[in-house]
N, C-alpha and C positions, 0 to 999 in steps of 0.2 A: 163509899172510897177510906181508906185507909189512913185518915185522917187524923184520928180524934187523938188530941193530944193527956197528959198524963203534968198534972201541976206539976212534976220536975224536971219534963222534959225538956231540954237544951232545944239550941235549932237547930242546931246539929245531930241531935239524939232526934228531933223528928223529921226532918228532912229525909234520912238515913233508912227509915221505916216505909218513905213514899213510893212507891213500884212502879207510874204511870209517870205523865206528862198530864195528864186529865187531873192527877193526883195534886201535882208539882204546881198546876196553876190556879186548881182549891186550897189548897196551903199561902201559896202566896196573897193569892185574895181577899180570903176569908179566917184563916186562924193566923197568918203571922202578921198582925199584927202589933200594937200597945210595944211591951217591954220589950218582948218578942217576934221583934220585926226585921226578918234575914234579911242582907244586900246581894250585889250581882257576886261578891265572893263568894259569899255560904253557896249559893246555890252553882255555881262554878264547880267547887270542890267535889256537891252531891254528884255533880251528873260525873265529874273524873273517873267517880271512883265506882260507875255504876261500871256493871259487865256487860248486860247485852246491845248489840251495836246499835240494833234500832233503836229499841226506849231511850239510849243515851241521846240514837237523833233526835228524835219525838220533842224528847226536854232540854236539845241546846234550843230547837226552835220555837218553842214556846218562852224561854226563858227570855230570848228578844222579843220577844213579842210581850211583857209582862212589864220589860225591860221600856219599850216605845208606849208602852202605853201607862206609865209613872205610876205601875204596883213594885217595882223591882227600881231598887235606888242604889248611886256608888256608896260607898266605903264613909260611914260619913264620922270615923273619928272613935272613943275613946271604950273599944274594946281592945283582949290581948290579942296579938300578932298571930296571926289562921296559918295553917303550910298547906298544903296542895300535895296528894298524894306522890312517893318520888316512881310507883311508879302509877299510873292507871287502870282502873279495868279492864280489863278483857275476858271476851269470850273463848269459856272451856276446853271449846272444841279445838282454839287456832294449835298449831306448832311452831316454837319459835324455835327458829335453826339462826346461825352466826348467818351473815351477810354473802361470806365467804361460801357456806356450806348453800346457796343456793343452788339450784338447778338453773345449766342457761334456759330460759326463755321462747327464745327464736325469733322469727322479724314477722311472725304474724301470717307466714304462709301459708300455715295447716289451721286443722279447728283448736287440736291442742293448743298451737303458741298463743291464737289470738287469746284460747281461755286462760292460759300464764298469767298474758299481759294485763287485758281484763281480773282478773283477777289479784293482777299487784296495782293497779288503779286503787280498787276498792280499798285495800289494806294501805296506802299513802292516804288516799282524805281519813278513814276513818282516823290516822294519827295524825295528818290536820286538826279535825276536831281537838281532841286533846288539846294540840300546842297553841291552839286559839283561845280553849280556856283557861290551859298553864300558864298564858301570859298574862291575862285578867288576874287570876288569882294569888301566883306567885310575887308581880310587882305593885298590885295596884298598890297596897299600904306603906309597900315602906320608899313612894314614889309619887305621893299624894298633893303635895308640893306645887307638882310640876301635868300630872296626869287631870287632865280636865273628862269629865261627860259622854266629849270624841270616838277616847279612846276605850271607853267600854264598849261605846255605839260603836266604835266603828269592827272591832275583833267583835261578837254574839254579830258584828252583820258578814266577819268570815267563818264564824264555825257556824253558822245557820248555812252557809253557802255547803261549805264544807261538809256538812251532814247529810245534803240532798243533794251532791254528788256520789258521797257515799250509795245512800237508798238506790238514787236511777244508777247508778253502775253494778250496783247489786244485784237488782232487779232482772237489768242485760249481763251480766252473766248469769243466772238462773236461766231463763232463755236461753241460753244454749249449749245447756246441759248439766252444767256446775254447778257447784255451794262453796259460801265463802268459807272457808276452812280446809276446803279438800286442799289441798295444795298449802305449805308448810310454809311462815314467811318469816321477815327479821325486827331487828325494831331497832333499826341504824338511824334511821330521823328522831325517836325516841333519848337515844342514849346519846345524839349529839346536842339536844335540847338539853339535858337535865349538865355536859360538859359546861354551858352559859348560862347554870342558872342561880348564880350569884351576879349577874349583870343586863339591869333591860336591856342598856346600846350591843351588847353582844348579843342576845339573842335578838334583837332586831335585827342586828346584823346577818349573823347568820343564817337564822330560817327565816323572817321575808326577805331576802336580800340577795343570799348564797342558793340556800338552799327551792323556792318559790320560785325565783328569778333561772335557773336549772330547768324547771319546769316546764317552762314560758319556751324557753331555748328545745325542750326539747319535744314536745307535743305536737307536733307537724307535722314532724316524722312519724308519731306513731300516728297519727290520726291517716295521711298516706299511705301506711301499711294496712292497715284494717278496708282500708279503702279496694290495695291492689289487692284484696285475699278475700274483694267481695262481701266486708261487712261492715255493710250502708249504714246500719242503723247502732252498728258504736262509733261508727268514725262521726255523725250529727251530729251526736252524743256528747263526742268527745269537743267540735267543733263548736255549736252553735249558744252549748250549755257550758261547758266545764273549762276551754280553754279563756272566751274571754273573763269570765268572773277570775280566772285565777289568774288577770293582768290586775283586775283590780285590787288582789291581793296583796301582789309584790309591791303595788301604789302603798298601799297604807305602808308595809314595814318604811320604806321610803319616807315616809312622808313621817314619821312620828320618828326618824330618825333625823330627822331635819328638824320636827319642834323639839329636842333632848338638844340639841347644838342652838339652836334659838334659845330657847331658855338660857345655856349655861351661860352662854356671851347674856345673855342680859341681866345677870347678878338675881333672879328671884327665887332659885330653891339650891338656898349653897347648903342646906343640911342634907341633897340626896350623894352617896360615895360617889357619881362619875364625874362630878363636876368638875373637879379638877383637874383629872385625865382629859375633858374634853376642853378642855381651858389651855389644854398643851398645844394643840393644834390651830392652820391658818383657816381650814375651811372643816363641814361636815367633808366633802369627799377623805381626805385629808386622812385624820379622823376612822372618817369608814375603813378605809386600806387595811390599818394597825388593827383595829377588830379583827378584823379577818385574817390578818396574817400569825393575831396571838391567839385567837380562837377555832379557827377551822385548816384543818391538817391539808396541803399540800394548793400547788394553784388551782387558778378557774377555768375553765377547760373550754378554748371555741372548738364550732362556729357559733357563734353567739345568735339567737334574734333580738337582731336591731331592734328592727320596725314596734315585734313588742314592749322590747325594756323603753325603749322612747319613751311608747303611754304609756308606761310603767311613772313614768320621771326619771329612768333611771340611765341615765347618760351615759359615752363611753366613757368620761375621767370617770365615773365610777370602775366601771370593771377594769376598765383594760389592762389598767395599772398590774393588776393581780392575773392577769391571767397567764398562764402558759404560755413560753412562743412555736413557736411551728417555727417548720425545719429544725 
């Protein structure tokens, strides 16, 4: 294993040399003790920098295991603030284009169309891994007085789920005769996230409560298209694995925005930058409306998957005032 440390190695330098999930596990459990103990933010930043998608996903799964087993801790202070990368590591094989330059994926009526949809889903899940890691790495230290251990566990579970979705959808894409990277991709989700890099509530509102919820609106139609096209295997993967877990991911964002609002009202986190902003609103729903209007371009587009949104704790009071008016 490539985990032998020089005496002058920093945690960042040591983590950067790790090439596999097994090496990461060995380092955290055996080498990363004493004065060099690394925490969940160190590891999240290391994984964000990884360019191999499968290694990134395997490391993410190991990270959750290490956290649940008590080997990996939440940040405990006393260190200079760490900054995650502005752009996460990406496979050199990927061709990036603007969102408006993406070819039409069609409606699943042909093999090429279904492959294009699967390719897009693989890319979305890979971005989702990065976003779940980034929210911990970017906002954890700044909001330490309000974020409990549960915050890190919740988003590590989200990241691990998304990593598994990425790998299972990638395998399904390969089974159809296409590899991830055979088609162009865009970075719209990451670019949107970077517009909220200054604010944890804005990130939760836009990424977890707008984009994740939009995925809930669209997935049933996507499942139906695969099924209509005769691709029951892809339909089943989306229906039985991806869809129900995406509901829980949206629920995590809704729950944590509520917790931030409650913490602001209770007055026990006056040192975080968004408290005064939150106190200007009478309800978390009103705060959410303000966050979306200020950090998201355009209105929310119906139709909405009311049943799935409700399961995520996302009632109509949250999103209907932001909806595009029909007619």
